Every structure is written in structure tokens, then in C-alpha cells.
NUFI-263520 format. One record per residue (C-alpha): x, y, z. Coordinates in steps of 0.2 Angstrom, whole numbers, padded with zeros to 4 digits, always signed. Layout:
BEGIN
XYZ/...
% end
This chain:
BEGIN
+0667-1059-0087/+0658-1052-0100/+0641-1061-0104/+0629-1063-0119/+0619-1050-0124/+0598-1050-0122/+0585-1061-0130/+0573-1053-0141/+0575-1036-0134/+0563-1040-0121/+0574-1043-0106/+0593-1039-0104/+0603-1053-0099/+0614-1050-0083/+0631-1049-0087/+0646-1054-0077/+0644-1061-0059/+0634-1054-0046/+0643-1047-0031/+0637-1062-0021/+0646-1073-0032/+0660-1062-0032/+0660-1064-0015/+0658-1083-0013/+0673-1086-0026/+0685-1075-0014/+0682-1086+0000/+0698-1094+0006/+0699-1113+0014/+0692-1114+0030/+0703-1119+0042/+0703-1138+0047/+0698-1143+0031/+0715-1153+0028/+0713-1162+0046/+0695-1167+0042/+0701-1175+0026/+0711-1191+0034/+0697-1199+0041/+0691-1203+0023/+0708-1211+0020/+0708-1222+0034/+0696-1238+0026/+0709-1239+0012/+0724-1239+0024/+0733-1255+0018/+0730-1248-0003/+0737-1233+0002/+0752-1242+0010/+0755-1251-0006/+0754-1237-0015/+0767-1229-0006/+0779-1245-0008/+0775-1246-0026/+0778-1226-0028/+0794-1227-0019/+0801-1243-0030/+0796-1233-0044/+0806-1218-0040/+0820-1228-0035/+0819-1235-0054/+0817-1218-0061/+0833-1211-0052/+0843-1229-0055/+0842-1229-0075/+0850-1214-0081/+0866-1220-0068/+0864-1238-0079/+0865-1228-0095/+0882-1220-0090/+0889-1236-0084/+0884-1243-0101/+0893-1228-0111/+0908-1225-0100/+0911-1245-0095/+0906-1254-0108/+0903-1245-0126/+0921-1235-0124/+0932-1247-0117/+0922-1260-0130/+0918-1273-0116/+0902-1282-0125/+0899-1292-0110/+0896-1277-0097/+0886-1269-0111/+0875-1285-0113/+0875-1287-0095/+0869-1268-0091/+0858-1268-0106/+0848-1283-0097/+0848-1275-0080/+0841-1259-0088/+0828-1272-0097/+0822-1279-0080/+0821-1263-0073/+0810-1258-0086/+0799-1273-0083/+0799-1271-0065/+0794-1253-0068/+0780-1258-0080/+0772-1269-0068/+0774-1255-0052/+0764-1243-0064/+0750-1255-0066/+0750-1260-0047/+0750-1241-0045/+0735-1239-0057/+0725-1251-0049/+0728-1246-0031/+0725-1228-0037/+0708-1230-0044/+0703-1242-0029/+0707-1226-0016/+0700-1214-0027/+0683-1222-0034/+0681-1228-0015/+0682-1211-0008/+0669-1204-0021/+0659-1217-0015/+0661-1213+0003/+0658-1195+0000/+0643-1197-0012/+0634-1208-0001/+0639-1199+0014/+0633-1181+0006/+0616-1189-0001/+0612-1196+0015/+0615-1180+0024/+0607-1171+0012/+0592-1183+0013/+0590-1178+0031/+0588-1159+0029/+0572-1153+0033/+0558-1146+0020/+0563-1130+0021/+0581-1133+0017/+0572-1138-0001/+0562-1126-0003/+0579-1113-0001/+0591-1124-0009/+0596-1126-0029/+0594-1141-0035/+0607-1140-0049/+0620-1134-0036/+0617-1148-0024/+0619-1161-0038/+0636-1152-0043/+0641-1153-0027/+0636-1170-0027/+0647-1175-0044/+0658-1162-0047/+0666-1157-0031/+0668-1176-0025/+0678-1179-0040/+0687-1166-0037/+0690-1169-0018/+0696-1187-0021/+0711-1181-0031/+0719-1174-0014/+0720-1191-0008/+0726-1200-0022/+0734-1193-0037/+0742-1180-0023/+0746-1193-0011/+0756-1203-0024/+0762-1187-0034/+0770-1180-0018/+0777-1195-0012/+0784-1198-0030/+0792-1181-0030/+0799-1180-0016/+0808-1197-0018/+0813-1194-0034/+0820-1178-0028/+0831-1184-0017/+0837-1200-0026/+0841-1190-0040/+0850-1179-0032/+0860-1193-0024/+0865-1197-0042/+0868-1181-0047/+0881-1177-0032/+0891-1195-0036/+0892-1190-0054/+0898-1172-0052/+0894-1160-0039/+0899-1145-0047/+0884-1148-0059/+0873-1152-0044/+0876-1135-0036/+0874-1125-0051/+0856-1134-0054/+0850-1132-0036/+0855-1113-0037/+0841-1112-0053/+0829-1123-0043/+0819-1110-0034/+0815-1103-0051/+0805-1117-0053/+0794-1114-0037/+0791-1096-0037/+0778-1095-0052/+0768-1110-0043/+0766-1099-0028/+0760-1085-0038/+0748-1092-0051/+0742-1104-0038/+0730-1093-0027/+0724-1086-0042/+0718-1103-0051/+0711-1107-0033/+0700-1093-0033/+0695-1097-0052/+0692-1113-0047/+0682-1109-0034/+0672-1097-0045/+0672-1111-0060/+0664-1123-0048/+0650-1109-0044/+0645-1105-0061/+0644-1124-0066/+0633-1126-0052/+0622-1111-0060/+0622-1120-0078/+0619-1137-0072/+0603-1128-0059/+0597-1119-0076/+0597-1134-0086/+0587-1145-0072/+0575-1131-0071/+0572-1132-0090/+0574-1149-0095/+0559-1156-0085/+0542-1155-0091/+0534-1142-0080/+0549-1130-0085/+0548-1135-0103/+0529-1131-0102/+0530-1114-0095/+0544-1110-0109/+0532-1116-0121/+0517-1108-0116/+0525-1091-0112/+0535-1091-0130/+0551-1087-0121/+0563-1100-0129/+0574-1087-0137/+0576-1076-0120/+0580-1092-0111/+0593-1097-0125/+0600-1081-0122/+0601-1082-0103/+0609-1101-0105/+0621-1092-0117/+0626-1078-0104/+0630-1092-0092/+0639-1102-0102/+0649-1089-0109/+0655-1085-0092/+0660-1104-0088/+0670-1103-0105/+0678-1087-0101/+0682-1094-0084/+0688-1110-0090/+0700-1100-0103/+0708-1092-0090/+0712-1105-0080/+0718-1115-0093/+0730-1099-0099/+0737-1099-0081/+0740-1115-0080/+0747-1116-0097/+0759-1100-0094/+0766-1108-0078/+0769-1124-0091/+0777-1113-0103/+0790-1103-0090/+0795-1121-0083/+0798-1128-0100/+0808-1112-0105/+0819-1114-0088/+0822-1132-0092/+0828-1131-0108/+0840-1116-0104/+0845-1126-0089/+0851-1140-0102/+0859-1130-0111/+0870-1122-0098/+0874-1141-0090/+0878-1146-0107/+0891-1132-0110/+0898-1133-0093/+0899-1154-0095/+0906-1152-0109/+0920-1141-0104/+0923-1154-0090/+0923-1170-0103/+0935-1161-0114/+0946-1157-0099/+0944-1176-0092/+0934-1170-0078/+0924-1185-0080/+0916-1193-0095/+0905-1191-0108/+0893-1204-0101/+0891-1196-0087/+0888-1181-0093/+0874-1190-0101/+0868-1198-0086/+0869-1179-0079/+0858-1171-0092/+0845-1185-0090/+0846-1184-0071/+0844-1165-0075/+0827-1167-0084/+0821-1179-0070/+0826-1166-0056/+0817-1151-0063/+0801-1160-0068/+0799-1166-0051/+0804-1147-0045/+0791-1141-0058/+0778-1156-0052/+0780-1148-0033/+0776-1130-0041/+0760-1138-0050/+0756-1147-0035/+0753-1132-0025/+0740-1127-0037/+0732-1145-0038/+0732-1146-0019/+0723-1129-0017/+0710-1134-0031/+0707-1151-0024/+0707-1141-0005/+0691-1129-0015/+0681-1145-0018/+0683-1153-0002/+0681-1137+0006/+0663-1137-0004/+0659-1155+0000/+0660-1150+0018/+0649-1135+0019/+0635-1147+0013/+0640-1158+0027/+0642-1144+0039/+0624-1140+0037/+0614-1144+0053/+0594-1153+0049/+0582-1140+0056/+0570-1154+0061/+0582-1170+0068/+0579-1186+0078/+0580-1186+0097/+0594-1196+0102/+0581-1202+0116/+0568-1205+0103/+0559-1223+0103/+0547-1229+0091/+0529-1225+0091/+0521-1241+0100/+0512-1251+0090/+0506-1241+0077/+0501-1254+0063/+0503-1269+0072/+0489-1276+0083/+0482-1259+0087/+0462-1260+0089/+0459-1241+0084/+0470-1230+0075/+0479-1215+0086/+0471-1197+0089/+0480-1180+0083/+0482-1168+0095/+0489-1149+0094/+0492-1141+0111/+0496-1122+0110/+0505-1123+0093/+0513-1109+0085/+0524-1108+0071/+0534-1097+0056/+0543-1102+0042/+0561-1102+0046/+0574-1088+0039/+0589-1095+0027/+0601-1093+0043/+0589-1106+0053/+0588-1116+0040/+0608-1115+0039/+0610-1109+0021/+0616-1093+0025/+0632-1099+0026/+0631-1109+0011/+0625-1095-0003/+0631-1102-0016/+0617-1115-0016/+0602-1104-0008/+0591-1096-0018/+0589-1076-0015/+0575-1073-0005/+0569-1058+0004/+0570-1060+0023/+0558-1051+0035/+0561-1051+0053/+0544-1044+0058/+0534-1057+0049/+0520-1063+0060/+0520-1082+0064/+0510-1095+0051/+0500-1101+0068/+0496-1095+0083/+0492-1106+0098/+0482-1118+0087/+0474-1133+0101/+0464-1144+0093/+0458-1165+0096/+0457-1173+0079/+0448-1191+0087/+0455-1209+0083/+0446-1216+0067/+0437-1201+0064/+0440-1186+0050/+0444-1170+0056/+0441-1157+0040/+0454-1140+0040/+0443-1127+0030/+0447-1106+0028/+0454-1093+0016/+0471-1097+0007/+0486-1094+0017/+0477-1095+0034/+0489-1111+0038/+0479-1124+0034/+0494-1134+0025/+0506-1130+0038/+0495-1139+0050/+0496-1155+0040/+0515-1153+0039/+0519-1152+0057/+0508-1170+0059/+0524-1181+0051/+0535-1168+0057/+0541-1160+0041/+0545-1145+0053/+0544-1142+0072/+0534-1129+0078/+0541-1115+0087/+0531-1119+0102/+0517-1130+0109/+0516-1150+0107/+0510-1160+0093/+0504-1177+0099/+0499-1192+0089/+0491-1206+0101/+0498-1196+0116/+0515-1196+0110/+0526-1181+0107/+0530-1182+0088/+0547-1174+0093/+0551-1189+0105/+0548-1203+0092/+0558-1208+0080/+0556-1203+0063/+0554-1221+0054/+0539-1225+0065/+0532-1208+0061/+0533-1211+0043/+0527-1229+0045/+0512-1220+0053/+0506-1207+0043/+0499-1207+0025/+0500-1191+0015/+0490-1186-0003/+0494-1169-0008/+0487-1158-0021/+0499-1162-0034/+0503-1180-0032/+0522-1181-0036/+0528-1199-0047/+0545-1203-0051/+0551-1205-0068/+0550-1223-0067/+0535-1238-0068/+0519-1236-0061/+0525-1252-0050/+0540-1244-0044/+0530-1227-0041/+0519-1239-0028/+0533-1251-0021/+0539-1235-0015/+0528-1237-0002/+0530-1257+0000/+0547-1262-0007/+0539-1281-0005/+0522-1280-0009/+0517-1294-0020/+0507-1292-0037/+0491-1297-0030/+0493-1284-0018/+0498-1270-0030/+0482-1274-0040/+0471-1274-0025/+0477-1257-0021/+0475-1251-0039/+0457-1258-0038/+0453-1250-0022/+0458-1234-0030/+0448-1234-0045/+0463-1235-0057/+0466-1254-0061/+0455-1253-0076/+0467-1239-0084/+0482-1249-0080/+0478-1264-0087/+0473-1256-0101/+0489-1252-0104/+0501-1262-0115/+0514-1263-0100/+0501-1262-0088/+0511-1260-0071/+0529-1259-0081/+0522-1241-0090/+0535-1228-0088/+0524-1213-0082/+0536-1198-0087/+0544-1185-0078/+0535-1180-0062/+0520-1193-0069/+0517-1179-0085/+0512-1195-0096/+0495-1196-0084/+0479-1185-0081/+0479-1175-0065/+0465-1189-0058/+0475-1203-0063/+0489-1198-0055/+0481-1192-0038/+0471-1212-0040/+0489-1219-0039/+0494-1208-0026/+0481-1217-0017/+0483-1234-0022/+0503-1232-0015/+0493-1225+0001/+0483-1238+0002/+0498-1251+0001/+0507-1242+0014/+0491-1244+0025/+0495-1230+0036/+0484-1228+0052/+0484-1210+0050/+0479-1202+0034/+0483-1183+0029/+0476-1174+0014/+0481-1158+0007/+0469-1154-0007/+0467-1171-0015/+0453-1167-0026/+0455-1149-0030/+0458-1143-0049/+0450-1160-0054/+0437-1161-0068/+0419-1168-0062/+0423-1186-0066/+0442-1189-0062/+0434-1180-0045/+0420-1194-0043/+0431-1207-0046/+0443-1200-0034/+0431-1198-0021/+0423-1216-0022/+0443-1222-0019/+0443-1211-0002/+0429-1220+0004/+0442-1235+0005/+0457-1225+0011/+0447-1216+0027/+0438-1232+0033/+0446-1234+0051/+0459-1221+0050/+0461-1205+0060/+0461-1192+0045/+0464-1175+0044/+0457-1166+0026/+0461-1148+0019/+0446-1146+0010/+0440-1130+0000/+0425-1138-0009/+0414-1137+0007/+0403-1149+0001/+0415-1162+0001/+0416-1163+0019/+0398-1160+0026/+0400-1178+0033/+0416-1175+0043/+0415-1178+0061/+0426-1162+0066/+0427-1145+0054/+0440-1134+0059/+0440-1116+0053/+0457-1110+0050/+0458-1091+0048/+0475-1080+0050/+0484-1095+0060/+0470-1097+0073/+0455-1109+0075/+0440-1097+0072/+0426-1112+0073/+0425-1128+0076/+0409-1141+0074/+0400-1152+0063/+0394-1143+0046/+0375-1144+0054/+0382-1134+0069/+0394-1120+0061/+0382-1116+0046/+0367-1115+0062/+0381-1105+0072/+0384-1092+0056/+0401-1083+0055/+0417-1088+0044/+0411-1105+0038/+0393-1100+0034/+0400-1085+0024/+0410-1098+0015/+0398-1109+0012/+0383-1098+0006/+0398-1090-0006/+0402-1106-0015/+0385-1115-0015/+0369-1103-0010/+0365-1099-0028/+0369-1117-0035/+0358-1124-0022/+0344-1112-0026/+0344-1118-0046/+0349-1136-0043/+0352-1143-0025/+0368-1153-0026/+0367-1169-0015/+0377-1172-0001/+0395-1179-0007/+0400-1196+0003/+0418-1193+0002/+0428-1187+0014/+0439-1174+0007/+0441-1157-0002/+0455-1147-0008/+0461-1129-0004/+0471-1116-0013/+0490-1112-0016/+0500-1118-0001/+0508-1106+0010/
% end
């Protein structure tokens, strides 16, 4: 498909679909897909049985009505028998009423099954995606995932609901209509059957092409959704405006939307051409039936009422045959949706809970002291796309270069962060500090070695107890597009109003919240963009205090803040870190002078360890970093030692 032109002459917009995209759209339905569908229908067995019964009754009425019409003409109207006409007309009306009730029940049962399956699939996919490791989300396109959860799930349920009722209805209708037609005229029925294959062949020819177009259209829709998702959030909109690229972004969007339009147009043309061909055949067949049947009536082979009934039945015969032909297309497109949903469900989480996992003992319940944190010979490198399982799901994976010879991020890291004390991590950007903090709450698993909390291997404890024990505040505090109250209660849904206020006061943010017209019910905006960086950080600290974990991980919690915001956060951190085991990434070395232990990380290894004074006296990397940051400043205006135990770092690895 040809896309639109570039924007502003500055960058060419890609035209057509990439080779990777074309390869994806040519994928066939994986073996076993149909077999995997049936368990999703099992919870609705009784509704499906009801649907099939109602569908059978409806098919019987559908075939019986023309026969009654023939009887009204031949046995009532022509011989002028009024009572027969009235009785048969009354029966015809009764069947119409029954058919209306059956159609209502069919609509209810079909909707009940369909919406139930949509609910089951969506919740299962959502739950499964939530179980994926952090590596999965660093590589997956959000818009494509959302498309799988919406468009594909809706398409998948059609394989069970609409197609189920249509298949049964069509087959029963064909059988009953053929029986009625043989009863009226076996000669015309045989002619009709000889023509029937012409109604089936086009479906086979068009079906496979439509299957490829459907997969391609779904992938393009996912790309479009991903584009909108990235550009419509505050961060994306800000980048677009700051770099002056709205025209070019519009051109890119127009190109992608154009490809969606072109594919949708082709799908519509193929589908409509199939309907036109079948309609033409139906009309020609009716003309043949009127001609042949008319000759039979003239020669007295059968009556005129039978001819009218045969013509009606013939239209009801080729209609289901055409539906069977279309059904091949519908089944294939529905199977594409199911296949795409199963692709997500087949992803195996890189970090999974051990089947024999046990709760981390006594965390937060009667324990006298916080647990220690221990790293024992830990090595780690970030996983590749194949290891994340996205290699088999390229349509939602971000294209990223793989380097097989990439050096490990951490190499034989061993240390003990004593219980109830503060351990600071310092070092150059990319040294592996953030990676260490990611291994503590088990966002990743080490390639080798062990991470322990309170003497327990984090790989052997339940994820729930681990998350209950650990509280994390990152450099860029993330807030949901919701109220301040909802963002705080994410840590403790049962927190009372008094507890919320107490946490906010401890985090030095209550004065601001109480000054807002809606207080705790103020909407913070997308990612919290209605608040300043320091205000978001203090709300994140209040959320941590509300959770009251015994292990605190701070990843550059005061980086890139103004002096006033940093001072307020440092005061709040005194409360946050009191009596807790703390692991803090520090870039501003003045903020960790009072740390109980400082680990100097460089190139994935611990180069130095000790207190601030010990490391300065020993010289080496820490002393060099400290002199670089503060030697000139302290010569002219010595800075008092900060009492807060925190700091920041550079970009995350």
C-alpha cells in the first residue's frame, strides 16, 4: 500500500509496509488454535445448548413457512376454501410469533456468551500481561498490547457466538429446505444442487486472501493505536511541541492511517465482490427456476402454489449456501483474532513465582528489626528479545538491536546491607547501580548468584510478600491519572482519612494538598504532570510511608530538583528511612555523608566500600568523584553535611 508524503521536506515518511510487517501478515494460523478455543465456551454450556435449541426451532420455522404458503394457494385460495385459508393463515401468524420469541432468546443467549467470552479473554490477557517481567514492558509497544486486549478479543469471541449459531442454523436450514424441496419437486431440487458448488467456490478463493488482509489490518491498527498512545500523553505532546514537529507527526500519522484505509478498502472490495457474485448467481438461478417450473405448471406436473414455494425455498437454500461460503471467511478472520490473543497468552514471564514459594516470614508483623539485604556473587545482563519471549511476537515488539557479545551489567557483586541501616550506591552513570536496586524487589532475576532478604533467597519467596516488604521511590515518580487520594491508596486501599493526612504531613506535602480546592480528591493529571517534580516526589514518599515497608529502595529520589524541593524531600526522608533497611542510589555525594555504608560501583563491580570518611581517606574513585563535585565549592563556601540519607544518579541503564 502506498502511504502519504513526508512532512515539511525534512524527513521522508516510510511508504508501504516493512518487510517485517509483511512477513507477520503472511503467518498462518498455528496448529491447535481451534482446539484451544473450546475451553472458553465450557462455562457457558447451558446457554450454548439453549442457543442451539432456539436456532433449530428457528430453522424449522424458516423451512416450514414456504410449505404453508403453497398449501394456502393450492388448497385454499384456488379451490376457494375460506376455512382452509384462514386456518393456514392463522398457523402462519402463529409461527411468526414463535419465531419472534426465538429470535429474542437467540439474541440474548448470543450476547450472554459473546460478552462473557470477551470478559474472560480480556481479564486473562490483562492478568497474564501483568505477570510479565519488567524486560517485557521495556520492549513491548503499549498500543499494540492494548489492541490485542480490545480489537482482537472482540474478534475472537465471534468464533464462538455468531459463527456457532450461524453454523448450526445454516446446516439445519439446508437440510430442512432440501427435504421440503424434494417433497415439492425432485427435478428442480436436483438442478439446484448441481448449481450449488458455484456458491461455495468463491469463498475458498477469497477466504485466504481476506485472512492475510485481516491480520495485516489488525497489525496496522495496532501501530496506529501505539502512535496515538505515545503522542497523546503529556510527555509525548511536550516533546512534539518543543522540537517543533507537529506537521511532520501529522504526516507520519496520515501515512499510517492511509495504510489502514487502503487495507480496509481492499478487505471491503473482496468481501463485496463475493456478495455480488453470489447475488448474481441467485438471480440467474431464480430465473431458471421460474422458467423450468413455469413449464411444469403449464403441463400440470405440479401446482402454482408449489412453484411459489419452490422459488421461496430456493432463495432460502442459496442464502445458507452463500452463508457457508462467507462463513469460511468469517471463521478464518475470527481464528486470526484468537491466534493473536493466544500469542500473548503463550508468552512466558521471564520472572515467575516458584511453585514452592513461601511468604517472607514475619515481614511487617511483630518483627523487632528490618531485614538485611545480601548479594552473593551476583552476575547479571539484560535479557535479549528472544529471552523475553518477544521474538515470537514481533508485531508488538519494539525493533531493538541485539548484541550477542554484550558484557554483563553486574559481575560477581557481593555485599551485605545491614538491617536497619542505610547503604548508599555511588559511581558513574551506567555502572550498574539501578540494576542492583531492580534485583532486590525481583524485577529481574540474576544470571547467577543469589539475592537474599533476611536470609531468604528472593527467588524462593512469594511475589506478594516481597512487594509488601519493599518500598521503592524512583527518580521520576509515576502517578496515575487519578486523584491524589487514589494514588496514595494504591499502597494501602484500606487507609483511613487520618492515615492519609498523617502520611502526607510526614512527607511534607500536606500543606500544599490542603490548600487545593479539592484537597485529596484533586486530579493530578497524566503521569502527575499537574504537579511539580518535587511535589510528585513528596506524594510518592507519602505513598511509601503509607505502605510502611521495612526495606526502602531510593533510586535518585532527589535528582534534578531545585534546592527548595530537595530540602523538603530530604526532611521527609528522615521519617521514611528511620528504622528501615535502606538502599539508596546517590549522585550528589554530599547527601550520603552519614550513610552507614557506601558502595562504589564501577563497570558492574564493587570497587570500594566503607563510610564517607574512610573512603575519602583511602583515595580512589570515591575521593575523585567527591573532589570533582565539591572541592572548588567547599574552598569558597563549605557546604554543611546534609542530614538526609539520600541522593540521585544519572540515566538508568
